[in-house]
Structures are given as C-alpha cells and as structure tokens.
NUVEX-904209 format. One record per residue (C-alpha): residue in one letter; x, y, z. Coordinates in steps of 0.2 Angstrom, whole numbers, padded with zeros to 4 digits, always signed. Example, Ala and Ser with C-alpha at 12.3 -4.5 7.8 and 13.67 -1.06 7.14 Angstrom:
<atoms>
A+0062-0022+0039;S+0068-0005+0036;
</atoms>
This chain:
<atoms>
M+0422-0346+0540;P+0424-0365+0539;R+0421-0372+0522;T+0407-0385+0520;Q+0405-0397+0506;P+0388-0400+0497;P+0380-0416+0500;P+0384-0430+0487;L+0372-0432+0472;P+0362-0448+0471;G+0371-0462+0462;S+0388-0453+0462;P+0404-0462+0465;R+0408-0452+0481;S+0391-0457+0489;L+0394-0475+0484;A+0411-0475+0491;A+0405-0467+0507;S+0391-0480+0509;C+0403-0494+0506;A+0417-0488+0517;G+0407-0479+0531;F+0404-0495+0541;R+0405-0492+0560;W+0416-0506+0567;M+0409-0502+0585;M+0392-0511+0581;G+0389-0526+0591;L+0386-0544+0586;R+0368-0542+0584;D+0371-0530+0569;L+0382-0543+0560;P+0368-0548+0548;H+0365-0530+0543;F+0383-0528+0539;L+0384-0543+0528;L+0368-0537+0519;L+0376-0520+0516;L+0392-0527+0510;L+0383-0538+0497;D+0373-0523+0492;C+0389-0513+0488;W+0397-0528+0478;A+0381-0529+0467;S+0382-0510+0464;V+0400-0511+0459;S+0397-0526+0447;A+0382-0517+0439;Q+0392-0501+0435;A+0407-0511+0428;G+0397-0523+0417;D+0401-0516+0400;T+0399-0525+0383;P+0415-0534+0377;V+0419-0531+0359;V+0426-0546+0348;T+0434-0542+0331;T+0441-0554+0319;E+0453-0549+0304;A+0446-0549+0287;L+0428-0548+0295;N+0428-0531+0303;S+0413-0535+0314;T+0408-0533+0332;K+0398-0544+0342;P+0390-0539+0358;A+0391-0551+0372;P+0376-0552+0384;T+0379-0546+0401;T+0370-0552+0417;F+0367-0539+0431;R+0364-0545+0448;P+0350-0537+0457;A+0354-0526+0472;V+0349-0532+0489;S+0337-0520+0497;P+0339-0516+0515;R+0326-0522+0528;P+0312-0510+0534;H+0319-0508+0551;E+0336-0503+0545;T+0342-0485+0548;P+0339-0475+0532;R+0355-0469+0523;A+0359-0454+0512;P+0354-0457+0494;R+0368-0463+0483;P+0374-0450+0470;S+0374-0455+0451;S+0390-0462+0445;G+0401-0448+0436;P+0412-0451+0421;R+0428-0460+0424;P+0445-0453+0419;T+0451-0459+0402;P+0464-0473+0403;V+0481-0467+0399;T+0486-0483+0392;D+0476-0489+0377;V+0478-0508+0378;A+0470-0511+0361;A+0485-0501+0354;L+0498-0508+0365;C+0510-0522+0359;V+0524-0527+0371;C+0531-0540+0359;D+0533-0529+0344;L+0552-0526+0344;S+0555-0524+0325;P+0548-0508+0317;A+0540-0512+0300;L+0543-0531+0302;C+0533-0545+0309;D+0539-0553+0325;V+0537-0572+0327;N+0522-0577+0338;C+0517-0559+0341;C+0499-0559+0338;C+0497-0540+0342;D+0510-0535+0329;P+0501-0524+0316;D+0514-0528+0303;C+0509-0546+0303;S+0498-0553+0289;S+0488-0569+0286;V+0504-0576+0278;D+0513-0574+0294;F+0499-0581+0305;S+0501-0597+0295;V+0518-0601+0303;F+0513-0595+0320;S+0512-0609+0334;A+0503-0598+0347;C+0502-0581+0354;S+0517-0577+0364;I+0507-0563+0374;P+0489-0568+0373;V+0482-0555+0386;V+0487-0536+0387;M+0480-0527+0401;G+0483-0511+0412;D+0484-0510+0431;S+0477-0525+0439;Q+0472-0516+0455;F+0457-0507+0447;C+0439-0515+0449;S+0436-0514+0431;Q+0448-0512+0417;K+0450-0515+0398;A+0459-0531+0393;A+0465-0535+0375;I+0464-0554+0372;Y+0473-0561+0356;S+0471-0578+0349;L+0473-0587+0332;N+0459-0595+0321;F+0468-0609+0313;T+0452-0617+0305;A+0451-0602+0293;D+0460-0602+0277;P+0472-0592+0278;P+0473-0592+0297;Q+0466-0576+0305;R+0469-0566+0321;V+0455-0565+0333;F+0455-0549+0344;K+0444-0547+0359;L+0442-0531+0370;V+0433-0535+0386;D+0431-0528+0403;Q+0441-0537+0416;I+0432-0538+0433;N+0443-0539+0448;P+0435-0551+0460;S+0443-0543+0476;I+0433-0531+0486;F+0448-0521+0490;C+0451-0513+0473;I+0451-0496+0465;H+0434-0491+0459;I+0437-0472+0455;T+0453-0463+0453;N+0450-0445+0457;Y+0468-0439+0456;K+0470-0438+0437;P+0489-0432+0438;A+0493-0449+0445;L+0488-0458+0429;S+0503-0452+0419;F+0520-0447+0421;I+0525-0428+0421;N+0532-0423+0405;P+0550-0415+0408;E+0553-0398+0402;V+0565-0399+0387;P+0579-0386+0387;D+0579-0374+0373;E+0584-0356+0369;S+0570-0348+0378;N+0571-0358+0395;F+0589-0363+0396;D+0594-0349+0408;K+0579-0352+0419;L+0583-0371+0420;I+0601-0367+0424;K+0596-0356+0439;T+0584-0369+0446;S+0595-0384+0445;D+0610-0388+0457;G+0622-0389+0442;F+0630-0403+0434;S+0637-0418+0444;S+0646-0434+0439;N+0641-0445+0453;A+0629-0460+0451;E+0614-0453+0461;S+0613-0437+0450;D+0615-0447+0434;V+0600-0458+0439;S+0589-0444+0443;L+0593-0434+0428;T+0594-0447+0415;A+0587-0464+0420;K+0570-0459+0427;P+0563-0449+0412;D+0568-0463+0400;A+0562-0477+0411;P+0550-0487+0400;N+0533-0493+0406;T+0534-0511+0400;A+0546-0524+0406;K+0557-0524+0391;Y+0570-0514+0382;E+0565-0505+0366;Y+0575-0496+0353;G+0584-0481+0360;V+0581-0485+0378;H+0596-0483+0390;L+0604-0499+0396;Q+0601-0499+0415;T+0614-0506+0427;S+0613-0510+0446;H+0618-0492+0450;S+0613-0481+0435;F+0616-0485+0417;L+0630-0492+0406;R+0642-0478+0402;F+0649-0476+0384;P+0662-0462+0382;S+0660-0452+0367;P+0665-0435+0360;L+0651-0421+0363;T+0655-0403+0359;S+0674-0407+0356;S+0685-0421+0353;L+0687-0424+0372;C+0679-0439+0379;T+0663-0437+0389;D+0660-0451+0401;N+0642-0448+0405;N+0635-0454+0388;P+0623-0468+0390;A+0623-0483+0379;A+0606-0486+0370;F+0597-0503+0366;L+0600-0508+0348;V+0610-0493+0344;N+0627-0498+0337;Q+0641-0485+0340;A+0659-0484+0336;V+0667-0468+0341;K+0685-0461+0345;C+0689-0447+0357;T+0704-0439+0365;R+0709-0441+0383;R+0719-0427+0391;I+0726-0432+0408;N+0739-0428+0421;L+0750-0444+0419;E+0757-0442+0437;Q+0739-0445+0443;C+0734-0459+0431;K+0732-0472+0444;E+0717-0461+0451;I+0708-0459+0435;E+0695-0473+0434;T+0691-0471+0416;L+0708-0478+0412;S+0706-0494+0421;L+0698-0510+0415;A+0687-0512+0430;Y+0678-0496+0425;Y+0671-0505+0409;S+0670-0523+0415;S+0663-0521+0433;P+0645-0514+0429;K+0631-0527+0429;I+0617-0524+0416;L+0599-0527+0421;R+0591-0540+0411;V+0575-0529+0408;P+0573-0511+0415;G+0569-0511+0433;S+0572-0529+0436;G+0582-0538+0449;T+0591-0550+0437;K+0608-0544+0433;V+0619-0549+0418;P+0638-0547+0422;I+0650-0541+0409;T+0662-0555+0404;V+0680-0551+0398;Q+0683-0561+0383;S+0699-0555+0376;I+0713-0544+0383;I+0727-0538+0371;I+0742-0528+0378;Q+0751-0515+0367;S+0768-0510+0370;L+0776-0493+0366;N+0783-0499+0350;K+0765-0505+0345;T+0768-0524+0347;L+0753-0533+0352;T+0752-0548+0364;R+0736-0557+0369;L+0734-0563+0387;E+0729-0581+0389;D+0721-0577+0407;T+0707-0564+0405;D+0703-0565+0424;T+0702-0547+0430;D+0706-0552+0448;V+0724-0556+0443;L+0726-0542+0431;R+0739-0530+0436;P+0731-0513+0440;L+0737-0496+0433;V+0755-0493+0437;L+0766-0478+0435;V+0784-0481+0431;E+0799-0469+0427;A+0811-0473+0413;G+0824-0460+0414;H+0816-0443+0412;D+0801-0450+0405;K+0785-0457+0415;I+0775-0471+0408;C+0758-0477+0414;T+0754-0496+0410;N+0738-0506+0408;V+0729-0490+0401;V+0713-0494+0392;L+0715-0489+0374;E+0700-0498+0365;V+0684-0506+0372;K+0672-0516+0362;Y+0655-0522+0369;S+0645-0536+0362;L+0628-0538+0369;T+0616-0552+0365;Y+0597-0550+0366;T+0581-0560+0364;N+0566-0555+0353;A+0557-0551+0369;G+0569-0536+0373;E+0580-0544+0386;I+0598-0543+0388;I+0605-0561+0391;K+0624-0559+0388;A+0637-0546+0389;D+0655-0547+0383;V+0669-0535+0382;F+0685-0535+0372;V+0699-0524+0378;L+0715-0517+0371;L+0727-0511+0385;G+0743-0501+0382;A+0757-0491+0389;V+0755-0472+0388;S+0771-0460+0390;S+0771-0442+0394;A+0775-0439+0376;M+0759-0447+0370;V+0747-0436+0381;P+0734-0432+0375;F+0730-0449+0368;Q+0716-0457+0359;Q+0703-0470+0365;K+0691-0480+0354;F+0674-0487+0360;E+0662-0498+0351;I+0646-0507+0355;Y+0635-0518+0345;F+0620-0530+0348;I+0618-0548+0342;Q+0601-0556+0342;Q+0600-0573+0351;N+0602-0589+0340;T+0608-0579+0325;K+0625-0579+0316;P+0634-0563+0310;V+0633-0562+0291;P+0648-0558+0280;L+0650-0541+0272;S+0645-0537+0254;G+0662-0530+0251;N+0677-0522+0260;P+0676-0508+0256;G+0668-0509+0238;Y+0654-0520+0233;V+0658-0537+0226;V+0648-0543+0211;G+0635-0556+0216;L+0633-0551+0234;P+0617-0543+0241;L+0615-0524+0243;A+0615-0518+0261;A+0600-0508+0265;G+0589-0502+0280;F+0578-0488+0286;Q+0580-0474+0299;P+0566-0476+0312;Q+0568-0458+0318;K+0578-0442+0314;G+0595-0442+0322;S+0596-0461+0324;G+0606-0474+0315;I+0601-0485+0301;M+0591-0501+0306;Q+0595-0517+0297;T+0588-0534+0298;T+0601-0548+0303;N+0597-0557+0287;R+0608-0548+0274;Y+0599-0557+0260;G+0582-0549+0266;Q+0587-0531+0267;F+0583-0526+0248;T+0572-0539+0239;L+0562-0541+0223;L+0547-0551+0219;R+0552-0569+0215;S+0545-0578+0200;T+0538-0596+0201;A+0531-0608+0188;E+0513-0605+0193;Q+0515-0586+0190;D+0501-0583+0203;C+0504-0567+0213;L+0494-0572+0228;A+0503-0589+0230;I+0520-0581+0230;A+0516-0567+0242;G+0530-0565+0254;I+0542-0575+0243;R+0556-0563+0239;T+0574-0564+0230;P+0588-0553+0236;V+0595-0539+0225;L+0613-0544+0220;F+0625-0531+0215;G+0629-0531+0197;Y+0615-0543+0192;N+0601-0535+0181;M+0585-0545+0186;Q+0567-0545+0181;S+0552-0555+0188;G+0534-0555+0187;C+0517-0564+0190;K+0499-0564+0186;L+0485-0557+0197;R+0468-0563+0193;L+0454-0552+0199;T+0435-0553+0200;K+0422-0539+0198;A+0417-0541+0217;I+0434-0534+0223;T+0435-0515+0225;C+0449-0505+0216;Q+0456-0498+0232;L+0459-0515+0240;V+0467-0521+0225;A+0479-0506+0223;Q+0485-0508+0241;K+0488-0527+0239;V+0498-0525+0223;E+0508-0511+0230;S+0513-0521+0246;L+0516-0536+0234;L+0529-0525+0224;K+0537-0517+0238;G+0538-0531+0250;Q+0539-0530+0269;G+0550-0517+0275;F+0555-0508+0259;P+0572-0499+0263;D+0574-0480+0264;Y+0593-0480+0263;V+0606-0491+0254;A+0624-0492+0260;P+0637-0484+0248;F+0650-0498+0251;G+0649-0516+0256;N+0656-0512+0274;S+0647-0496+0278;Q+0643-0493+0296;A+0625-0491+0302;Q+0629-0476+0313;D+0637-0466+0298;V+0620-0460+0292;L+0626-0446+0281;D+0636-0458+0270;W+0621-0469+0266;V+0612-0466+0249;P+0593-0462+0251;V+0581-0472+0240;H+0571-0459+0229;F+0554-0466+0227;I+0544-0460+0212;T+0526-0464+0207;Q+0520-0463+0189;T+0501-0463+0186;S+0490-0461+0170;H+0473-0453+0173;M+0458-0459+0164;K+0440-0455+0167;D+0430-0469+0176;S+0446-0480+0178;C+0455-0489+0192;Q+0473-0484+0195;L+0483-0500+0199;P+0502-0502+0202;V+0508-0514+0189;A+0527-0512+0189;L+0542-0507+0201;A+0558-0502+0192;I+0573-0500+0202;E+0589-0491+0195;V+0605-0492+0204;K+0619-0481+0199;W+0637-0485+0204;T+0654-0479+0200;K+0672-0485+0202;Y+0681-0477+0217;G+0699-0476+0222;S+0715-0482+0213;L+0715-0488+0195;L+0724-0503+0200;N+0711-0509+0212;P+0695-0499+0210;Q+0681-0501+0222;A+0662-0501+0218;K+0652-0487+0226;I+0634-0484+0225;V+0629-0466+0222;N+0611-0466+0218;V+0596-0477+0219;T+0579-0474+0211;A+0563-0484+0214;N+0549-0480+0200;L+0532-0487+0204;I+0522-0487+0188;S+0503-0487+0188;S+0491-0490+0174;S+0472-0486+0172;F+0460-0500+0170;P+0441-0498+0166;E+0429-0501+0181;T+0417-0512+0171;N+0422-0527+0162;S+0412-0539+0151;G+0419-0554+0159;N+0419-0560+0177;K+0438-0561+0179;R+0452-0550+0174;T+0471-0554+0173;I+0484-0541+0177;L+0503-0543+0174;I+0514-0538+0188;S+0533-0536+0186;T+0548-0530+0195;A+0565-0526+0188;V+0582-0519+0194;T+0595-0512+0183;F+0613-0507+0188;V+0621-0493+0178;D+0639-0489+0178;V+0641-0470+0179;S+0660-0470+0181;A+0669-0455+0173;P+0683-0460+0160;A+0699-0463+0169;E+0713-0452+0165;A+0731-0458+0169;G+0741-0445+0179;F+0760-0442+0177;R+0772-0432+0186;A+0777-0416+0177;R+0793-0416+0167;P+0807-0409+0178;T+0815-0393+0172;I+0833-0388+0174;N+0836-0372+0182;A+0855-0371+0182;R+0864-0354+0184;L+0882-0352+0181;P+0893-0342+0193;F+0896-0324+0187;N+0915-0326+0186;F+0914-0342+0176;F+0922-0335+0160;F+0935-0325+0169;P+0947-0318+0164;F+0941-0320+0146;V+0926-0309+0148;
</atoms>
C-alpha cells in the first residue's frame, strides 16, 4: 500500500514552508495582488518567529538587559481568497553546533592575552587599557540562515578601568531566500572519524583499500579530518599546500625515514632518520632532490587560494671529505640535478639532500606569510649507504626577533630561566617569544600597591635570589573568595609555567628532558576565617654537570610553594592591609667532586723457563 503522510499541524514549520513555497506560477495577471499579499504575509510570519530578545553583558557588571522587540502584524487574506490549510505550530529548531558566544577566532596563544582580541577569555581589564579596537568585532555562524545568533564585542573606554562589552543578539537575514528550518540534522556537523584501536584495527584494515603514498589518498586520509572550521591556522593543524600538506620526513616505528609525516602549525621539530636506497636509482628518488622540499606552495590559511612559495635562502655543498662550500646563487632552476658518477669501482650520487631546515613566519591572526628553507647538499657513495638525513622546522612570529639562549648548554648566571607549558599530552613545550617573560615574579615598586602593579613582572634570573612584595588594602564589602582569586593570580602572574628547561639551550620538542614545576599549596584552617594566599616561594635546585674543568649548570628540580593564611571574617575597622610577597631561591645540590686517576700500572713480567740454564 502506498504511504500517506499526515496533514501538517497548525503553526508547524512544514506548513509555513508549504504555504510560502506553494505558489502556483501559472496564475494570471489578475491574481498578482493576491500573490504580493501572500508573500508579505509569509515575511511577517518569519520575522515574528525569529524575533528573540538580545542579551547584553558587560564585564564586572554581570547583568542582562532585554531589548524591546517589535512584531509586525500579519496581513490577513481577503474574504474572497481561496482558503488555505491551517499553518502548523513551529517546532523546536535544531541546536546550533557552533556556539558563537564561546567561539574566538583571534585567540591564538593559550593562557595568554592576544592583542586587540576582545573575545579572548585570558584578557583582563589591564589588557583592555592598551587595546586600540577589537580586531574581530562580530562573530557569527552561517549567514544563509534566516535567523542566527551573533556575538558582538566592543570596548567601553569611558569606564575605569576599560571594560569589555558583549552582546548576544539574533541576526535577521533580510533576504527572503534564506534557510528557515534545517531538518537534516547530520548536515550541521562533521562525522567523527573512527579512531583505530586494538578492537577495530582488523575491521578497518579490511574495509580500507590499503596504504598509498600518492597525493590524492593523502588528502582524503589526512587533510580532511583535520581541516579546521575557521580561516586560520591553529596549534597542531597540518600545514596545507596546493596539493596536499607540507611533508616533513621523520622516523616512525624505526630509524628509517617516513615521508608522509605532516608538518603542524607552531610545532617545532628537529629529527634525524636513516635513508636506505639503491644508489644506482638515486636519480629516480624524489626525496633526495632539492625540488621535493622547495617546490611545494603553502596555503596562507587553510582552504584559501593564496599560496606562499618556499624560498631557498642558503645552499651548502658538502664533499666526500666533509668540506663545506656555500653557493652564492640559490636559484633552484640553475642548480645541477641528481647525478650518478662512477669513480673506479665505486659509485657516487651528488647533490643529495642531507639536511633541510624550514623557517616559517606567521602573524598573530594565524596566517603563514613567509616560508624559507636552508639546505645542505652532499655526495653519497655506495660505502655510505644507508646514510642519515636531518630535518628541522621552526616558526617565527611576525615583527619579532629571535632571543639569545640562556646558556649553551648550561645556564649562565644572570640570564633568565627558560620555561613553558604543555598544551596537550604528547605535544611539545609552548614558550612565549619573550624569553624574559617565561618565568616571572611580582615586581616591587615604591608605592607598594598590589593593584597598581598588577601585570608588572620581573624575570627570574639564574643564580639570583630575589624577593619582592606589596600591600593589598581590602574593605569589608569585598568577599573573601574574590580576594583569594585576585591574590593568587597576582602571585602567579599570567601563564605560570608547568616546565622549566634543564639547560639554557634545551629544545622544546624534548619534553622528557624538561623539569616539571611541582606546585604545593599550604593552608592553615581556622574557624570562621578567610583563607588568603599571602606568599609564593619558589625553590630551584641545580647541579654542576660535566667536566671539572668546565662544569655546566643544570636545573634538576623546581618547587613552587603557595602559602595561605587565615584572616577573621569580621574586622573592627573598615579597611584591612595584607602583605603579599614572592621569593625565589637557588640551591646548589652538586655532589662533592672526586678527582679520578688512572690505576697504577702493574708489571707482569715472566722470565723464560731456560733463563738460568745451565746453572739450574
């Protein structure tokens, strides 16, 4: 039997869509006024259903103000018009997948405030005072919907200190050709790919077509699941090129090079891997040529048409006897390709890529604007196979200069400590470009006012024991919980590190070598009292490492002790003054050096058996 659908309920979206879209275009010119009246009636109904109340919030006020909404009356049909089916009631709309109130496309630095990014949750009133304007004032979803949420950000510079004004309003699409109801809910989000594990690995192997190394399969397997929804690069997102992604060879399960490893945004890497080849076919192996690493063009942002070419900045030639020669002309068009020559019984392949170093420049909006590569080419003989290749990639923010190291390898007294944090398990250490802002203390001033010096920090210098403090004046009207949060943020500062580099030149990708910061909280409980942090004591233990003639300073342990005290809830006076202090101490835990000497040589001489012949 054929299936029949029940009639639509009155006021439902299906009935409204049917009444608005069920025009009969075969009507004559005499029915044109009725068509215009019906079109105006549909527009008034859509506007009445989409007219929600916007919400306006201002930081430090936490208030909502309903804005009045004016509804347009629906135009009733004329009496002689043909009666239509009643409109069904409007049902619930699908929940938006993207929460525009929690979306911030200019937030690029985790746990740090980005300049002119008004939606960054890490920004405070002190940061707003130096903002000029909001870089992204409006954040909204799909513009094809008839009604959608839009987050509007602005700054109130008349307040002291300046405040961030946030509005969540319903954006009405003036076009009549817009999407009113989305009845296909799976289209609102991407399908989560099935992650292989021990239970489903065999099933995925059977359903897949196997592993392939061509560019089309790499895009379908790697680039699509990781494609971001916003037009910017975020931490860990694969760098896209005009064909697939930027390949960064690295060892996977063994020391052999795997060429399908993608380079990720803001992930600095330095790896070594072994290349095992047939030297007679070296000219056919593209991973040995310079064009393989310099020809790709990186997309400025994911999915864009703007491409950033890779510029060869330096080419160094290494001979068989390890001598280095720098080429003056770095044009890849005139560079000699891979050449296989015979020297007696030995075969030599020249212009083989031995080292590749990428340098990518990015903006604070998550865009790649410049890509450079430095290459070391050399000659490989049959006796050197398998040989080793080195690959490195690092990112530099625009309008910033590289800072010097704090030591090479050990720390130098008076230079700042290198510190950072790990955004997610398995990733490298994230560090700010300002080496003097990675591990800081509260800075003392002549006024000794904690609120006045909020955000003013001084770096922790190796070997320097420091102590600073200020006074915090409180009134009875301020709650204890609010004061505790403010004092703790004042002591720790913005972006308190989780790891400290053991040496002054430690690499960010060597996470296992970094020293974790052990954070300890000490409290004293009293009845009817307020627990407030009053001091942060940091202890850095270091030791002398290496030779006695030139020992290197190495950090082995870092402990941060947050000390809290109890204060009575009631006070006879109207104000209360609390002393806040921070201190850092360096402790040398080197074991006493013992000079080592070689063992005294022993004489193990044996005479021949006939030495005393013929006397014995």
